[in-house]
C-alpha positions in Angstrom: 57.6 42.0 109.8 60.3 42.5 113.3 60.4 45.7 115.2 64.4 47.4 114.9 64.9 46.6 118.9 67.1 50.4 118.7 64.0 51.6 118.3 62.8 51.5 121.6 63.4 53.8 124.2 65.9 52.5 126.5 65.5 51.5 129.3 65.0 53.3 132.5 68.7 51.6 134.1 70.3 51.7 130.7 73.6 53.3 131.4 75.6 55.5 129.1 79.5 55.3 129.5 82.1 54.6 127.5 80.9 52.2 125.1 77.7 52.1 125.4 76.3 56.3 124.1 72.8 57.2 123.9 70.4 55.1 121.9 69.3 58.4 120.7 72.8 58.8 118.6 73.0 56.5 117.8 73.8 55.6 113.4 70.8 53.9 112.9 70.6 50.4 110.3 71.7 51.4 107.2 74.2 54.3 107.8 77.6 55.0 109.2 79.7 58.0 110.6 81.3 57.8 106.5 78.6 58.1 104.6 81.0 59.5 101.6 84.1 56.4 102.0 87.2 57.1 102.1 88.5 58.9 99.7 90.2 58.1 96.4 94.3 58.0 95.8 95.3 60.9 94.2 97.2 60.0 91.2 101.0 60.7 90.7 102.1 61.4 87.4 103.6 58.1 87.2 100.0 56.2 87.1 98.6 58.9 84.5 102.1 58.5 82.6 101.1 54.3 82.4 97.5 55.0 81.7 98.9 56.9 79.4 101.2 54.5 77.9 98.3 51.3 78.0 95.1 53.5 76.2 95.2 51.5 72.2 94.8 53.5 69.6 93.7 52.1 66.2 97.1 51.9 63.4 96.9 51.2 59.4 99.1 48.5 58.8 99.9 46.6 55.3 95.9 48.2 54.4 94.9 46.5 57.5 93.4 48.3 60.0 94.4 46.8 64.0 94.8 48.4 68.0 98.1 48.5 69.5 98.6 50.6 72.8 100.3 53.5 72.6 102.8 52.1 74.2 103.8 49.6 71.6 103.0 52.0 69.2 106.0 55.1 69.9 108.4 51.8 70.2 107.1 50.1 66.6 108.2 54.4 65.1 111.2 55.0 67.4 112.2 51.6 65.7 111.0 52.3 62.3 113.5 56.1 62.5 116.5 54.3 63.9 115.8 51.4 60.4 115.4 54.7 58.0 118.8 55.9 60.2 118.5 58.2 62.2 121.0 57.3 65.0 119.5 59.2 67.6 117.0 56.9 67.7 119.0 54.0 67.5 121.0 55.0 70.4 117.9 55.5 71.7 116.1 52.1 70.9 119.1 50.2 71.9 119.5 51.8 74.7 116.3 50.7 75.7 117.1 47.8 74.6 119.7 46.7 76.8 117.7 48.4 80.0 114.9 46.1 79.1 116.5 42.9 78.9 116.6 40.1 81.1 114.4 39.8 83.8 113.0 41.7 86.6 115.5 39.3 88.9 118.1 40.1 86.9 118.0 43.6 86.5 117.4 44.8 90.4 120.7 42.1 90.9 122.5 44.1 88.3 121.3 47.2 89.7 122.8 45.7 93.2 125.9 45.4 91.0 125.7 48.3 90.1 125.6 50.4 93.7 128.4 48.4 95.0 130.5 49.1 92.7 129.3 53.1 92.9 130.0 52.6 96.8 133.7 50.7 96.8 134.7 53.7 94.0 133.4 56.2 96.8 135.0 54.9 99.5 138.7 54.2 97.1 138.4 57.9 96.0 138.1 59.0 100.3 140.7 57.5 101.2 142.9 59.6 98.4 141.7 62.2 100.1 
């Protein structure tokens, strides 16, 4: 078994200084200056909600059990209420569908167009004032 060179006593001509700590105070092999590591990122409320909605639950449908995400279950239940005639649920489902239509790029583009329109309306109001 080879001996670690850092275990040897420092030579007499070893100069301690910038980037040259004393041999006795150097980290031993296998250890570091941060043994606990970097702290974990704190979860945001959005992360917690996303995690909860991604959780899979067992549902019985047509006499058969199947697992679906909580998010899908909520949407199915609200859509079911809308189908039963609940006007509030129907409005919610239709607004949700409008917000989710198209590709993400299209949604970003519509958001930009909306912001531009709001800015021009603001400029017109400021000009009239």
